[in-house]
C-alpha positions, 0 to 999 in steps of 0.5 A: 148725383140725383137718380130720382125722377118724376112724372106730372099728370094733370088728369090721371085716368083709368086706361080700360083696354078692350080686345075684340076680333073684327070690331064693327061699328053700329053692332054689338061686339063681344070682348075677348078680354079687358084690362084696367090700369092706372094711366095718362101720359105722366102716369105712364112715364112714372110707371116705366121709370119705376120699372127701370129701377129708378126711384119714381114719383107721380104728382099732379091732381087726383080726386073722386071716389076712386082716388084711393084705389088708383093710388094703391094700384099705382103703388104696385108699380113701385111709383110713389104718389104725391098728388094734390086733391081735387073735387072732380073724379078720375077720368076713364079712357077707353081703347078698343083693340082689334088684333085681327085687323090691327086697329086701335081706337081711343076714346079719351074723356076730358079732364076736370078743371082745378081752381087757381088756388090748386094751380098755385099749389101745383107750382109749389109742389113742382118746386119741391119735387124738382129739388129731389129729382134729376128729371121731371117729365111734364106729359099730357094734354093741357085742357083748354080750361087750364092756362095754356102756358102752364108747362112753360111756367113749370119748366121755369120752376123745375130749372130754378130748383136744379132739375132737368125737364122733359115735355111731351104735349102738343099745340099751344102748350108745347109752343109755349113750353119751348119758350122756357128751353126744356131739356127734352121735348118728345112730340110724335110726328102728327103732334109735330106737324099739327103744332108747327103747321108743317107737312113732313114727307120723310125723316130728313124733313122731320130732322130739319124741322127738329133742328129748327126747334133746337135753335129756339133753345131746346136741347134735345128734340125727339120725334117718335113715329111708331113702327117707322122708329124715330128721329132726334136732333140732339146736342151732339147731332141728328139721329135716325132710330130704326126698330124691328118689326114686331106684333103690336099688342098695345099702343097705350104708353109706347111714346111715353116709354120712348121718353122714359128710356131717354130720361133713364139713359140721361139720368144714368149718364149715358151718351145720346146714342145709348139713351136713344137706344134705350128709348126705342127698346123701352117703347118696343117692350110696351108695344109687344106686351099687353097693357096690363103686363107689369114690365121689369128692367129685363123686359124694357131692355130686351130689344137693345141689340135690335135697335139701330141708331144712326148719326146723320149729317 
């Protein structure tokens, strides 16, 4: 049984988190602390899965003068890098965290644009990696300069080469990817509403929406909702996942950790309920630690007994 996993990052970034007290617009703010770590959704998934003990690969595009430093830092997390070179630099993402007022402000830079030849190389690289892996996660924004059906194409390639595929994105790339029947999708509640042009007022409406998406051929639809937990429409039914209230120190990668926990459970042969329990616990571990903290399996699973997973009609 394969236990190797991979995360695609079309545009890796250095995630720079700045902690302040009483952040004010149009004023000089003094940072209390700052961190810089390898990031982007695909990178976060690969890091989290490596921390769980699975052999983890991160692939995609990377370039610029910081390429070697980025890969070296990623390797410290136990992630094997298998990127294709490009001639544009790594992005910088800025998060301003005001712990006193519980605000979290993101400023994400746009990605560069790969050439058609580089995109074709990515398709070939994806096929190669899928042959090694149980799961491949396609996570993150597909810039408008790239083909909006790219994830749909890669889903087909991954399935053809014997791996399962998870998709975490929104908008046209998500709608297109669904046509290829991925094994898992994981939008958050806002991404779900925006992508499908719906207004969902409670978890039961969200479950019904997720069920309708399943009818299109997606096996498992996971919808995260931050401190409200999550809901899921899966192969064996629908679920509500409730999480304990905890202090929030970091929101970077919480949704990515949720997807990682589900992939971990499925790769280890767990049933849906236990996979969802691990998803929520992995996410809680990210939220209650600083962005720069290196998590291990014990940290990722520390909240398992506090997670409530309820099957619903």
